[in-house]
SEFIZA-3560 file (N, C-alpha, C; in Angstrom, 3 decimals):
REM SEFIZA-3560
<numar><xx>-1.023</xx><yy>256.216</yy><zz>-48.698</zz><atom>N</atom></numar>
<numar><xx>-1.604</xx><yy>255.564</yy><zz>-47.545</zz><atom>CA</atom></numar>
<numar><xx>-1.242</xx><yy>256.359</yy><zz>-46.291</zz><atom>C</atom></numar>
<numar><xx>-2.199</xx><yy>256.566</yy><zz>-45.443</zz><atom>N</atom></numar>
<numar><xx>-1.998</xx><yy>257.338</yy><zz>-44.225</zz><atom>CA</atom></numar>
<numar><xx>-1.768</xx><yy>256.410</yy><zz>-43.045</zz><atom>C</atom></numar>
<numar><xx>-0.721</xx><yy>256.665</yy><zz>-42.281</zz><atom>N</atom></numar>
<numar><xx>-0.470</xx><yy>255.838</yy><zz>-41.098</zz><atom>CA</atom></numar>
<numar><xx>-1.011</xx><yy>256.541</yy><zz>-39.858</zz><atom>C</atom></numar>
<numar><xx>-1.370</xx><yy>255.746</yy><zz>-38.880</zz><atom>N</atom></numar>
<numar><xx>-1.892</xx><yy>256.294</yy><zz>-37.636</zz><atom>CA</atom></numar>
<numar><xx>-0.993</xx><yy>255.883</yy><zz>-36.479</zz><atom>C</atom></numar>
<numar><xx>-0.778</xx><yy>256.825</yy><zz>-35.565</zz><atom>N</atom></numar>
<numar><xx>-0.024</xx><yy>256.541</yy><zz>-34.362</zz><atom>CA</atom></numar>
<numar><xx>-0.965</xx><yy>255.885</yy><zz>-33.370</zz><atom>C</atom></numar>
<numar><xx>-0.585</xx><yy>254.730</yy><zz>-32.880</zz><atom>N</atom></numar>
<numar><xx>-1.429</xx><yy>254.039</yy><zz>-31.918</zz><atom>CA</atom></numar>
<numar><xx>-0.651</xx><yy>253.861</yy><zz>-30.630</zz><atom>C</atom></numar>
<numar><xx>-1.256</xx><yy>254.231</yy><zz>-29.514</zz><atom>N</atom></numar>
<numar><xx>-0.629</xx><yy>254.078</yy><zz>-28.215</zz><atom>CA</atom></numar>
<numar><xx>-1.195</xx><yy>252.848</yy><zz>-27.530</zz><atom>C</atom></numar>
<numar><xx>-0.357</xx><yy>252.167</yy><zz>-26.743</zz><atom>N</atom></numar>
<numar><xx>-0.853</xx><yy>251.009</yy><zz>-26.012</zz><atom>CA</atom></numar>
<numar><xx>-1.812</xx><yy>251.457</yy><zz>-24.907</zz><atom>C</atom></numar>
<numar><xx>-1.559</xx><yy>252.627</yy><zz>-24.353</zz><atom>N</atom></numar>
<numar><xx>-2.447</xx><yy>253.197</yy><zz>-23.344</zz><atom>CA</atom></numar>
<numar><xx>-2.453</xx><yy>254.707</yy><zz>-23.533</zz><atom>C</atom></numar>
<numar><xx>-3.607</xx><yy>255.289</yy><zz>-23.613</zz><atom>N</atom></numar>
<numar><xx>-3.719</xx><yy>256.724</yy><zz>-23.862</zz><atom>CA</atom></numar>
<numar><xx>-3.084</xx><yy>257.540</yy><zz>-22.741</zz><atom>C</atom></numar>
<numar><xx>-2.455</xx><yy>258.639</yy><zz>-23.128</zz><atom>N</atom></numar>
<numar><xx>-1.845</xx><yy>259.564</yy><zz>-22.173</zz><atom>CA</atom></numar>
<numar><xx>-2.935</xx><yy>260.530</yy><zz>-21.716</zz><atom>C</atom></numar>
<numar><xx>-3.702</xx><yy>260.159</yy><zz>-20.717</zz><atom>N</atom></numar>
<numar><xx>-4.878</xx><yy>260.930</yy><zz>-20.318</zz><atom>CA</atom></numar>
<numar><xx>-4.663</xx><yy>261.813</yy><zz>-19.096</zz><atom>C</atom></numar>
<numar><xx>-3.461</xx><yy>261.890</yy><zz>-18.582</zz><atom>N</atom></numar>
<numar><xx>-3.175</xx><yy>262.703</yy><zz>-17.406</zz><atom>CA</atom></numar>
<numar><xx>-2.020</xx><yy>263.635</yy><zz>-17.711</zz><atom>C</atom></numar>
<numar><xx>-2.034</xx><yy>264.843</yy><zz>-17.100</zz><atom>N</atom></numar>
<numar><xx>-0.928</xx><yy>265.772</yy><zz>-17.296</zz><atom>CA</atom></numar>
<numar><xx>-0.799</xx><yy>266.704</yy><zz>-16.101</zz><atom>C</atom></numar>
<numar><xx>0.409</xx><yy>267.258</yy><zz>-15.959</zz><atom>N</atom></numar>
<numar><xx>0.671</xx><yy>268.322</yy><zz>-14.993</zz><atom>CA</atom></numar>
<numar><xx>0.894</xx><yy>269.588</yy><zz>-15.802</zz><atom>C</atom></numar>
<numar><xx>0.167</xx><yy>270.639</yy><zz>-15.461</zz><atom>N</atom></numar>
<numar><xx>0.225</xx><yy>271.897</yy><zz>-16.196</zz><atom>CA</atom></numar>
<numar><xx>0.596</xx><yy>273.020</yy><zz>-15.234</zz><atom>C</atom></numar>
<numar><xx>1.685</xx><yy>273.737</yy><zz>-15.534</zz><atom>N</atom></numar>
<numar><xx>2.124</xx><yy>274.852</yy><zz>-14.693</zz><atom>CA</atom></numar>
<numar><xx>1.510</xx><yy>276.149</yy><zz>-15.207</zz><atom>C</atom></numar>
<numar><xx>1.098</xx><yy>276.994</yy><zz>-14.287</zz><atom>N</atom></numar>
<numar><xx>0.624</xx><yy>278.343</yy><zz>-14.619</zz><atom>CA</atom></numar>
<numar><xx>1.651</xx><yy>279.325</yy><zz>-14.082</zz><atom>C</atom></numar>
<numar><xx>1.918</xx><yy>280.369</yy><zz>-14.889</zz><atom>N</atom></numar>
<numar><xx>2.904</xx><yy>281.369</yy><zz>-14.515</zz><atom>CA</atom></numar>
<numar><xx>2.233</xx><yy>282.675</yy><zz>-14.119</zz><atom>C</atom></numar>
<numar><xx>2.983</xx><yy>283.525</yy><zz>-13.403</zz><atom>N</atom></numar>
<numar><xx>2.424</xx><yy>284.810</yy><zz>-12.982</zz><atom>CA</atom></numar>
<numar><xx>2.229</xx><yy>285.764</yy><zz>-14.161</zz><atom>C</atom></numar>
<numar><xx>2.880</xx><yy>285.510</yy><zz>-15.300</zz><atom>N</atom></numar>
<numar><xx>2.702</xx><yy>286.345</yy><zz>-16.491</zz><atom>CA</atom></numar>
<numar><xx>1.653</xx><yy>285.687</yy><zz>-17.397</zz><atom>C</atom></numar>
<numar><xx>0.388</xx><yy>285.881</yy><zz>-17.065</zz><atom>N</atom></numar>
<numar><xx>-0.713</xx><yy>285.242</yy><zz>-17.785</zz><atom>CA</atom></numar>
<numar><xx>-0.841</xx><yy>285.788</yy><zz>-19.209</zz><atom>C</atom></numar>
<numar><xx>-0.484</xx><yy>287.036</yy><zz>-19.403</zz><atom>N</atom></numar>
<numar><xx>-0.574</xx><yy>287.609</yy><zz>-20.753</zz><atom>CA</atom></numar>
<numar><xx>0.432</xx><yy>286.948</yy><zz>-21.692</zz><atom>C</atom></numar>
<numar><xx>1.627</xx><yy>286.677</yy><zz>-21.219</zz><atom>N</atom></numar>
<numar><xx>2.660</xx><yy>286.064</yy><zz>-22.045</zz><atom>CA</atom></numar>
<numar><xx>2.414</xx><yy>284.561</yy><zz>-22.221</zz><atom>C</atom></numar>
<numar><xx>1.912</xx><yy>283.896</yy><zz>-21.178</zz><atom>N</atom></numar>
<numar><xx>1.671</xx><yy>282.452</yy><zz>-21.209</zz><atom>CA</atom></numar>
<numar><xx>0.234</xx><yy>282.153</yy><zz>-20.770</zz><atom>C</atom></numar>
<numar><xx>-0.759</xx><yy>282.476</yy><zz>-21.602</zz><atom>N</atom></numar>
<numar><xx>-2.157</xx><yy>282.314</yy><zz>-21.188</zz><atom>CA</atom></numar>
<numar><xx>-2.565</xx><yy>280.863</yy><zz>-20.944</zz><atom>C</atom></numar>
<numar><xx>-1.917</xx><yy>279.921</yy><zz>-21.623</zz><atom>N</atom></numar>
<numar><xx>-2.286</xx><yy>278.515</yy><zz>-21.471</zz><atom>CA</atom></numar>
<numar><xx>-1.384</xx><yy>277.761</yy><zz>-20.507</zz><atom>C</atom></numar>
<numar><xx>-0.424</xx><yy>278.436</yy><zz>-19.912</zz><atom>N</atom></numar>
<numar><xx>0.490</xx><yy>277.770</yy><zz>-19.009</zz><atom>CA</atom></numar>
<numar><xx>1.546</xx><yy>276.976</yy><zz>-19.761</zz><atom>C</atom></numar>
<numar><xx>2.124</xx><yy>276.004</yy><zz>-19.079</zz><atom>N</atom></numar>
<numar><xx>3.221</xx><yy>275.220</yy><zz>-19.630</zz><atom>CA</atom></numar>
<numar><xx>3.024</xx><yy>273.756</yy><zz>-19.259</zz><atom>C</atom></numar>
<numar><xx>3.088</xx><yy>272.896</yy><zz>-20.250</zz><atom>N</atom></numar>
<numar><xx>2.975</xx><yy>271.470</yy><zz>-20.017</zz><atom>CA</atom></numar>
<numar><xx>4.245</xx><yy>270.988</yy><zz>-19.325</zz><atom>C</atom></numar>
<numar><xx>4.096</xx><yy>270.358</yy><zz>-18.164</zz><atom>N</atom></numar>
<numar><xx>5.246</xx><yy>269.881</yy><zz>-17.402</zz><atom>CA</atom></numar>
<numar><xx>5.477</xx><yy>268.397</yy><zz>-17.644</zz><atom>C</atom></numar>
<numar><xx>4.390</xx><yy>267.601</yy><zz>-17.592</zz><atom>N</atom></numar>
<numar><xx>4.533</xx><yy>266.147</yy><zz>-17.722</zz><atom>CA</atom></numar>
<numar><xx>3.221</xx><yy>265.553</yy><zz>-18.194</zz><atom>C</atom></numar>
<numar><xx>3.297</xx><yy>264.525</yy><zz>-19.047</zz><atom>N</atom></numar>
<numar><xx>2.124</xx><yy>263.793</yy><zz>-19.524</zz><atom>CA</atom></numar>
<numar><xx>2.323</xx><yy>262.330</yy><zz>-19.176</zz><atom>C</atom></numar>
<numar><xx>1.261</xx><yy>261.681</yy><zz>-18.689</zz><atom>N</atom></numar>
<numar><xx>1.387</xx><yy>260.280</yy><zz>-18.319</zz><atom>CA</atom></numar>
<numar><xx>0.102</xx><yy>259.492</yy><zz>-18.471</zz><atom>C</atom></numar>
<numar><xx>0.190</xx><yy>258.230</yy><zz>-18.113</zz><atom>N</atom></numar>
<numar><xx>-0.923</xx><yy>257.305</yy><zz>-18.306</zz><atom>CA</atom></numar>
<numar><xx>-1.860</xx><yy>257.206</yy><zz>-17.110</zz><atom>C</atom></numar>
<numar><xx>-1.430</xx><yy>257.736</yy><zz>-15.960</zz><atom>N</atom></numar>
<numar><xx>-2.274</xx><yy>257.605</yy><zz>-14.765</zz><atom>CA</atom></numar>
<numar><xx>-2.011</xx><yy>258.751</yy><zz>-13.790</zz><atom>C</atom></numar>
<numar><xx>-2.920</xx><yy>258.885</yy><zz>-12.836</zz><atom>N</atom></numar>
<numar><xx>-2.789</xx><yy>259.870</yy><zz>-11.762</zz><atom>CA</atom></numar>
<numar><xx>-1.443</xx><yy>259.695</yy><zz>-11.062</zz><atom>C</atom></numar>
<numar><xx>-1.143</xx><yy>258.451</yy><zz>-10.659</zz><atom>N</atom></numar>
<numar><xx>0.091</xx><yy>258.215</yy><zz>-9.906</zz><atom>CA</atom></numar>
<numar><xx>1.334</xx><yy>258.401</yy><zz>-10.781</zz><atom>C</atom></numar>
<numar><xx>1.260</xx><yy>258.047</yy><zz>-12.064</zz><atom>N</atom></numar>
<numar><xx>2.401</xx><yy>258.226</yy><zz>-12.965</zz><atom>CA</atom></numar>
<numar><xx>2.805</xx><yy>259.701</yy><zz>-13.041</zz><atom>C</atom></numar>
<numar><xx>1.828</xx><yy>260.581</yy><zz>-13.184</zz><atom>N</atom></numar>
<numar><xx>2.120</xx><yy>262.011</yy><zz>-13.259</zz><atom>CA</atom></numar>
<numar><xx>2.549</xx><yy>262.541</yy><zz>-11.892</zz><atom>C</atom></numar>
<numar><xx>1.836</xx><yy>262.163</yy><zz>-10.837</zz><atom>N</atom></numar>
<numar><xx>2.152</xx><yy>262.650</yy><zz>-9.486</zz><atom>CA</atom></numar>
<numar><xx>3.570</xx><yy>262.288</yy><zz>-9.053</zz><atom>C</atom></numar>
<numar><xx>4.032</xx><yy>261.112</yy><zz>-9.471</zz><atom>N</atom></numar>
<numar><xx>5.352</xx><yy>260.639</yy><zz>-9.059</zz><atom>CA</atom></numar>
<numar><xx>6.492</xx><yy>261.191</yy><zz>-9.919</zz><atom>C</atom></numar>
<numar><xx>6.189</xx><yy>261.744</yy><zz>-11.090</zz><atom>N</atom></numar>
<numar><xx>7.252</xx><yy>262.142</yy><zz>-12.020</zz><atom>CA</atom></numar>
<numar><xx>7.297</xx><yy>263.618</yy><zz>-12.390</zz><atom>C</atom></numar>
<numar><xx>6.291</xx><yy>264.393</yy><zz>-12.047</zz><atom>N</atom></numar>
<numar><xx>6.268</xx><yy>265.791</yy><zz>-12.508</zz><atom>CA</atom></numar>
<numar><xx>7.380</xx><yy>266.622</yy><zz>-11.883</zz><atom>C</atom></numar>
<numar><xx>7.799</xx><yy>266.307</yy><zz>-10.648</zz><atom>N</atom></numar>
<numar><xx>8.830</xx><yy>267.111</yy><zz>-9.988</zz><atom>CA</atom></numar>
<numar><xx>10.148</xx><yy>267.062</yy><zz>-10.760</zz><atom>C</atom></numar>
<numar><xx>10.521</xx><yy>265.874</yy><zz>-11.212</zz><atom>N</atom></numar>
<numar><xx>11.764</xx><yy>265.747</yy><zz>-11.988</zz><atom>CA</atom></numar>
<numar><xx>11.637</xx><yy>266.488</yy><zz>-13.319</zz><atom>C</atom></numar>
<numar><xx>10.474</xx><yy>266.405</yy><zz>-13.941</zz><atom>N</atom></numar>
<numar><xx>10.251</xx><yy>267.118</yy><zz>-15.201</zz><atom>CA</atom></numar>
<numar><xx>10.273</xx><yy>268.631</yy><zz>-14.984</zz><atom>C</atom></numar>
<numar><xx>9.794</xx><yy>269.088</yy><zz>-13.821</zz><atom>N</atom></numar>
<numar><xx>9.770</xx><yy>270.513</yy><zz>-13.490</zz><atom>CA</atom></numar>
<numar><xx>11.183</xx><yy>271.099</yy><zz>-13.505</zz><atom>C</atom></numar>
<numar><xx>12.177</xx><yy>270.271</yy><zz>-13.161</zz><atom>N</atom></numar>
<numar><xx>13.569</xx><yy>270.721</yy><zz>-13.174</zz><atom>CA</atom></numar>
<numar><xx>14.015</xx><yy>271.126</yy><zz>-14.574</zz><atom>C</atom></numar>
<numar><xx>13.342</xx><yy>270.622</yy><zz>-15.607</zz><atom>N</atom></numar>
<numar><xx>13.694</xx><yy>270.944</yy><zz>-16.989</zz><atom>CA</atom></numar>
<numar><xx>13.264</xx><yy>272.329</yy><zz>-17.435</zz><atom>C</atom></numar>
<numar><xx>12.417</xx><yy>272.983</yy><zz>-16.650</zz><atom>N</atom></numar>
<numar><xx>12.022</xx><yy>274.355</yy><zz>-16.968</zz><atom>CA</atom></numar>
<numar><xx>13.197</xx><yy>275.286</yy><zz>-16.694</zz><atom>C</atom></numar>
<numar><xx>13.208</xx><yy>276.428</yy><zz>-17.325</zz><atom>N</atom></numar>
<numar><xx>14.272</xx><yy>277.397</yy><zz>-17.047</zz><atom>CA</atom></numar>
<numar><xx>14.108</xx><yy>277.925</yy><zz>-15.624</zz><atom>C</atom></numar>
<numar><xx>15.155</xx><yy>278.515</yy><zz>-15.110</zz><atom>N</atom></numar>
<numar><xx>15.097</xx><yy>279.074</yy><zz>-13.761</zz><atom>CA</atom></numar>
<numar><xx>14.009</xx><yy>280.145</yy><zz>-13.668</zz><atom>C</atom></numar>
<numar><xx>13.898</xx><yy>280.994</yy><zz>-14.694</zz><atom>N</atom></numar>
<numar><xx>12.869</xx><yy>282.034</yy><zz>-14.706</zz><atom>CA</atom></numar>
<numar><xx>11.461</xx><yy>281.425</yy><zz>-14.706</zz><atom>C</atom></numar>
<numar><xx>11.267</xx><yy>280.352</yy><zz>-15.478</zz><atom>N</atom></numar>
<numar><xx>9.956</xx><yy>279.692</yy><zz>-15.505</zz><atom>CA</atom></numar>
<numar><xx>9.628</xx><yy>279.093</yy><zz>-14.140</zz><atom>C</atom></numar>
<numar><xx>10.613</xx><yy>278.447</yy><zz>-13.518</zz><atom>N</atom></numar>
<numar><xx>10.370</xx><yy>277.849</yy><zz>-12.189</zz><atom>CA</atom></numar>
<numar><xx>10.020</xx><yy>278.928</yy><zz>-11.166</zz><atom>C</atom></numar>
<numar><xx>10.749</xx><yy>280.056</yy><zz>-11.208</zz><atom>N</atom></numar>
<numar><xx>10.504</xx><yy>281.146</yy><zz>-10.247</zz><atom>CA</atom></numar>
<numar><xx>9.142</xx><yy>281.794</yy><zz>-10.449</zz><atom>C</atom></numar>
<numar><xx>8.656</xx><yy>281.832</yy><zz>-11.696</zz><atom>N</atom></numar>
<numar><xx>7.384</xx><yy>282.498</yy><zz>-11.959</zz><atom>CA</atom></numar>
<numar><xx>6.177</xx><yy>281.564</yy><zz>-11.910</zz><atom>C</atom></numar>
<numar><xx>6.394</xx><yy>280.295</yy><zz>-11.554</zz><atom>N</atom></numar>
<numar><xx>5.284</xx><yy>279.341</yy><zz>-11.443</zz><atom>CA</atom></numar>
<numar><xx>4.442</xx><yy>279.685</yy><zz>-10.225</zz><atom>C</atom></numar>
<numar><xx>3.138</xx><yy>279.842</yy><zz>-10.441</zz><atom>N</atom></numar>
<numar><xx>2.232</xx><yy>280.156</yy><zz>-9.329</zz><atom>CA</atom></numar>
<numar><xx>1.359</xx><yy>278.961</yy><zz>-8.953</zz><atom>C</atom></numar>
<numar><xx>1.243</xx><yy>277.981</yy><zz>-9.858</zz><atom>N</atom></numar>
<numar><xx>0.489</xx><yy>276.769</yy><zz>-9.534</zz><atom>CA</atom></numar>
<numar><xx>0.821</xx><yy>275.668</yy><zz>-10.526</zz><atom>C</atom></numar>
<numar><xx>0.631</xx><yy>274.429</yy><zz>-10.079</zz><atom>N</atom></numar>
<numar><xx>0.729</xx><yy>273.267</yy><zz>-10.958</zz><atom>CA</atom></numar>
<numar><xx>-0.532</xx><yy>272.451</yy><zz>-10.720</zz><atom>C</atom></numar>
<numar><xx>-1.231</xx><yy>272.157</yy><zz>-11.797</zz><atom>N</atom></numar>
<numar><xx>-2.506</xx><yy>271.456</yy><zz>-11.699</zz><atom>CA</atom></numar>
<numar><xx>-2.415</xx><yy>270.097</yy><zz>-12.380</zz><atom>C</atom></numar>
<numar><xx>-2.922</xx><yy>269.081</yy><zz>-11.703</zz><atom>N</atom></numar>
<numar><xx>-3.053</xx><yy>267.748</yy><zz>-12.284</zz><atom>CA</atom></numar>
<numar><xx>-4.379</xx><yy>267.712</yy><zz>-13.030</zz><atom>C</atom></numar>
<numar><xx>-4.325</xx><yy>267.368</yy><zz>-14.313</zz><atom>N</atom></numar>
<numar><xx>-5.530</xx><yy>267.356</yy><zz>-15.137</zz><atom>CA</atom></numar>
<numar><xx>-5.728</xx><yy>265.985</yy><zz>-15.772</zz><atom>C</atom></numar>
<numar><xx>-6.988</xx><yy>265.650</yy><zz>-16.010</zz><atom>N</atom></numar>
<numar><xx>-7.359</xx><yy>264.400</yy><zz>-16.668</zz><atom>CA</atom></numar>
<numar><xx>-8.123</xx><yy>264.734</yy><zz>-17.943</zz><atom>C</atom></numar>
<numar><xx>-7.824</xx><yy>263.983</yy><zz>-19.025</zz><atom>N</atom></numar>
<numar><xx>-8.563</xx><yy>264.175</yy><zz>-20.267</zz><atom>CA</atom></numar>
<numar><xx>-9.858</xx><yy>263.390</yy><zz>-20.174</zz><atom>C</atom></numar>
<numar><xx>-10.964</xx><yy>264.072</yy><zz>-20.418</zz><atom>N</atom></numar>
<numar><xx>-12.291</xx><yy>263.483</yy><zz>-20.301</zz><atom>CA</atom></numar>
<numar><xx>-12.965</xx><yy>263.508</yy><zz>-21.665</zz><atom>C</atom></numar>
<numar><xx>-13.507</xx><yy>262.381</yy><zz>-22.084</zz><atom>N</atom></numar>
<numar><xx>-14.237</xx><yy>262.341</yy><zz>-23.348</zz><atom>CA</atom></numar>
<numar><xx>-13.480</xx><yy>261.652</yy><zz>-24.456</zz><atom>C</atom></numar>
<numar><xx>-14.067</xx><yy>261.683</yy><zz>-25.641</zz><atom>N</atom></numar>
<numar><xx>-13.467</xx><yy>261.070</yy><zz>-26.820</zz><atom>CA</atom></numar>
<numar><xx>-12.238</xx><yy>261.861</yy><zz>-27.253</zz><atom>C</atom></numar>
<numar><xx>-11.260</xx><yy>261.185</yy><zz>-27.875</zz><atom>N</atom></numar>
<numar><xx>-10.039</xx><yy>261.887</yy><zz>-28.285</zz><atom>CA</atom></numar>
<numar><xx>-10.279</xx><yy>263.114</yy><zz>-29.148</zz><atom>C</atom></numar>
<numar><xx>-11.298</xx><yy>263.110</yy><zz>-29.977</zz><atom>N</atom></numar>
<numar><xx>-11.540</xx><yy>264.252</yy><zz>-30.857</zz><atom>CA</atom></numar>
<numar><xx>-12.580</xx><yy>265.237</yy><zz>-30.324</zz><atom>C</atom></numar>
<numar><xx>-13.193</xx><yy>264.923</yy><zz>-29.177</zz><atom>N</atom></numar>
<numar><xx>-14.234</xx><yy>265.813</yy><zz>-28.650</zz><atom>CA</atom></numar>
<numar><xx>-14.128</xx><yy>266.048</yy><zz>-27.145</zz><atom>C</atom></numar>
<numar><xx>-13.035</xx><yy>265.633</yy><zz>-26.545</zz><atom>N</atom></numar>
<numar><xx>-12.904</xx><yy>265.756</yy><zz>-25.105</zz><atom>CA</atom></numar>
<numar><xx>-12.300</xx><yy>267.078</yy><zz>-24.659</zz><atom>C</atom></numar>
<numar><xx>-12.012</xx><yy>267.143</yy><zz>-23.357</zz><atom>N</atom></numar>
<numar><xx>-11.408</xx><yy>268.349</yy><zz>-22.780</zz><atom>CA</atom></numar>
<numar><xx>-10.605</xx><yy>267.956</yy><zz>-21.545</zz><atom>C</atom></numar>
<numar><xx>-9.718</xx><yy>268.847</yy><zz>-21.117</zz><atom>N</atom></numar>
<numar><xx>-8.919</xx><yy>268.629</yy><zz>-19.916</zz><atom>CA</atom></numar>
<numar><xx>-9.686</xx><yy>269.160</yy><zz>-18.705</zz><atom>C</atom></numar>
<numar><xx>-9.737</xx><yy>268.351</yy><zz>-17.665</zz><atom>N</atom></numar>
<numar><xx>-10.468</xx><yy>268.706</yy><zz>-16.451</zz><atom>CA</atom></numar>
<numar><xx>-9.504</xx><yy>268.735</yy><zz>-15.262</zz><atom>C</atom></numar>
<numar><xx>-9.528</xx><yy>269.845</yy><zz>-14.501</zz><atom>N</atom></numar>
<numar><xx>-8.678</xx><yy>269.958</yy><zz>-13.313</zz><atom>CA</atom></numar>
<numar><xx>-9.094</xx><yy>268.905</yy><zz>-12.286</zz><atom>C</atom></numar>
<numar><xx>-8.103</xx><yy>268.208</yy><zz>-11.715</zz><atom>N</atom></numar>
<numar><xx>-8.353</xx><yy>267.184</yy><zz>-10.719</zz><atom>CA</atom></numar>
<numar><xx>-7.799</xx><yy>267.553</yy><zz>-9.341</zz><atom>C</atom></numar>
<numar><xx>-6.590</xx><yy>268.143</yy><zz>-9.330</zz><atom>N</atom></numar>
<numar><xx>-5.937</xx><yy>268.403</yy><zz>-8.047</zz><atom>CA</atom></numar>
<numar><xx>-4.802</xx><yy>269.396</yy><zz>-8.248</zz><atom>C</atom></numar>
<numar><xx>-4.574</xx><yy>270.264</yy><zz>-7.264</zz><atom>N</atom></numar>
<numar><xx>-3.402</xx><yy>271.127</yy><zz>-7.277</zz><atom>CA</atom></numar>
<numar><xx>-2.224</xx><yy>270.333</yy><zz>-6.726</zz><atom>C</atom></numar>
<numar><xx>-1.098</xx><yy>270.415</yy><zz>-7.417</zz><atom>N</atom></numar>
<numar><xx>0.118</xx><yy>269.730</yy><zz>-6.984</zz><atom>CA</atom></numar>
<numar><xx>1.059</xx><yy>270.750</yy><zz>-6.357</zz><atom>C</atom></numar>
<numar><xx>1.865</xx><yy>270.319</yy><zz>-5.391</zz><atom>N</atom></numar>
<numar><xx>2.828</xx><yy>271.247</yy><zz>-4.792</zz><atom>CA</atom></numar>
<numar><xx>3.882</xx><yy>271.686</yy><zz>-5.812</zz><atom>C</atom></numar>
<numar><xx>4.260</xx><yy>272.945</yy><zz>-5.727</zz><atom>N</atom></numar>
<numar><xx>5.333</xx><yy>273.454</yy><zz>-6.587</zz><atom>CA</atom></numar>
<numar><xx>6.653</xx><yy>272.986</yy><zz>-5.976</zz><atom>C</atom></numar>
<numar><xx>7.448</xx><yy>272.218</yy><zz>-6.735</zz><atom>N</atom></numar>
<numar><xx>8.713</xx><yy>271.721</yy><zz>-6.182</zz><atom>CA</atom></numar>
<numar><xx>9.649</xx><yy>272.861</yy><zz>-5.810</zz><atom>C</atom></numar>
<numar><xx>10.392</xx><yy>272.671</yy><zz>-4.741</zz><atom>N</atom></numar>
<numar><xx>11.392</xx><yy>273.645</yy><zz>-4.303</zz><atom>CA</atom></numar>
<numar><xx>12.722</xx><yy>273.230</yy><zz>-4.922</zz><atom>C</atom></numar>
<numar><xx>13.044</xx><yy>273.817</yy><zz>-6.052</zz><atom>N</atom></numar>
<numar><xx>14.256</xx><yy>273.459</yy><zz>-6.793</zz><atom>CA</atom></numar>
<numar><xx>15.280</xx><yy>274.569</yy><zz>-6.620</zz><atom>C</atom></numar>
<numar><xx>16.420</xx><yy>274.226</yy><zz>-6.036</zz><atom>N</atom></numar>
<numar><xx>17.498</xx><yy>275.208</yy><zz>-5.895</zz><atom>CA</atom></numar>
<numar><xx>18.134</xx><yy>275.434</yy><zz>-7.262</zz><atom>C</atom></numar>
<numar><xx>18.560</xx><yy>276.663</yy><zz>-7.552</zz><atom>N</atom></numar>
<numar><xx>19.221</xx><yy>276.909</yy><zz>-8.837</zz><atom>CA</atom></numar>
<numar><xx>20.493</xx><yy>276.075</yy><zz>-8.949</zz><atom>C</atom></numar>
<numar><xx>20.735</xx><yy>275.542</yy><zz>-10.136</zz><atom>N</atom></numar>
<numar><xx>21.934</xx><yy>274.743</yy><zz>-10.358</zz><atom>CA</atom></numar>
<numar><xx>23.152</xx><yy>275.656</yy><zz>-10.453</zz><atom>C</atom></numar>
<numar><xx>24.236</xx><yy>275.217</yy><zz>-9.847</zz><atom>N</atom></numar>
<numar><xx>25.489</xx><yy>275.958</yy><zz>-9.929</zz><atom>CA</atom></numar>
<numar><xx>26.372</xx><yy>275.247</yy><zz>-10.940</zz><atom>C</atom></numar>
<numar><xx>26.864</xx><yy>275.992</yy><zz>-11.896</zz><atom>N</atom></numar>
<numar><xx>27.713</xx><yy>275.405</yy><zz>-12.929</zz><atom>CA</atom></numar>
<numar><xx>29.001</xx><yy>274.912</yy><zz>-12.297</zz><atom>C</atom></numar>
<numar><xx>29.366</xx><yy>273.672</yy><zz>-12.610</zz><atom>N</atom></numar>
<numar><xx>30.598</xx><yy>273.091</yy><zz>-12.088</zz><atom>CA</atom></numar>
<numar><xx>30.436</xx><yy>272.438</yy><zz>-10.731</zz><atom>C</atom></numar>
<numar><xx>29.207</xx><yy>272.395</yy><zz>-10.186</zz><atom>N</atom></numar>
<numar><xx>28.975</xx><yy>271.773</yy><zz>-8.894</zz><atom>CA</atom></numar>
<numar><xx>27.890</xx><yy>270.715</yy><zz>-9.063</zz><atom>C</atom></numar>
<numar><xx>28.150</xx><yy>269.516</yy><zz>-8.571</zz><atom>N</atom></numar>
<numar><xx>27.167</xx><yy>268.440</yy><zz>-8.632</zz><atom>CA</atom></numar>
<numar><xx>26.045</xx><yy>268.706</yy><zz>-7.643</zz><atom>C</atom></numar>
<numar><xx>24.946</xx><yy>267.970</yy><zz>-7.807</zz><atom>N</atom></numar>
<numar><xx>23.799</xx><yy>268.140</yy><zz>-6.909</zz><atom>CA</atom></numar>
<numar><xx>24.160</xx><yy>267.842</yy><zz>-5.457</zz><atom>C</atom></numar>
<numar><xx>25.130</xx><yy>266.937</yy><zz>-5.223</zz><atom>N</atom></numar>
<numar><xx>25.533</xx><yy>266.616</yy><zz>-3.851</zz><atom>CA</atom></numar>
<numar><xx>26.505</xx><yy>267.640</yy><zz>-3.280</zz><atom>C</atom></numar>
<numar><xx>26.821</xx><yy>268.688</yy><zz>-4.063</zz><atom>N</atom></numar>
<numar><xx>27.698</xx><yy>269.759</yy><zz>-3.576</zz><atom>CA</atom></numar>
<numar><xx>29.163</xx><yy>269.576</yy><zz>-3.923</zz><atom>C</atom></numar>
<numar><xx>29.556</xx><yy>268.384</yy><zz>-4.386</zz><atom>N</atom></numar>
<numar><xx>30.952</xx><yy>268.162</yy><zz>-4.721</zz><atom>CA</atom></numar>
<numar><xx>31.286</xx><yy>268.730</yy><zz>-6.092</zz><atom>C</atom></numar>
<numar><xx>32.560</xx><yy>268.944</yy><zz>-6.314</zz><atom>N</atom></numar>
<numar><xx>33.015</xx><yy>269.465</yy><zz>-7.607</zz><atom>CA</atom></numar>
<numar><xx>33.671</xx><yy>268.331</yy><zz>-8.392</zz><atom>C</atom></numar>
<numar><xx>33.363</xx><yy>268.249</yy><zz>-9.675</zz><atom>N</atom></numar>
<numar><xx>33.990</xx><yy>267.173</yy><zz>-10.480</zz><atom>CA</atom></numar>
<numar><xx>35.483</xx><yy>267.408</yy><zz>-10.627</zz><atom>C</atom></numar>
<numar><xx>36.225</xx><yy>266.307</yy><zz>-10.680</zz><atom>N</atom></numar>
<numar><xx>37.674</xx><yy>266.441</yy><zz>-10.890</zz><atom>CA</atom></numar>
<numar><xx>37.937</xx><yy>266.567</yy><zz>-12.386</zz><atom>C</atom></numar>
<numar><xx>38.966</xx><yy>267.304</yy><zz>-12.710</zz><atom>N</atom></numar>
<numar><xx>39.270</xx><yy>267.559</yy><zz>-14.127</zz><atom>CA</atom></numar>
<numar><xx>40.455</xx><yy>266.737</yy><zz>-14.554</zz><atom>C</atom></numar>
//
């Protein structure tokens, strides 16, 4: 018997990063997937922090896309360019607020 994954609400929105090395990453990098325009817009910046420092530095654009059509015959359509977050490189042993943890 085959089981099917069923979602309560389809994940029809995503943020997709494009890098300056198009030959190495022709399809870009999936940053965040969500259920709505606002869900992705409000959460992609935090997800962007999960990329490596090299990936963040080489990001040239982030596009908000919507899935259009039937699940088996649709396509992703560009909706809006999103700002590239300005993420400072993390320093090992230093918290985001600049303090150092006590040992």
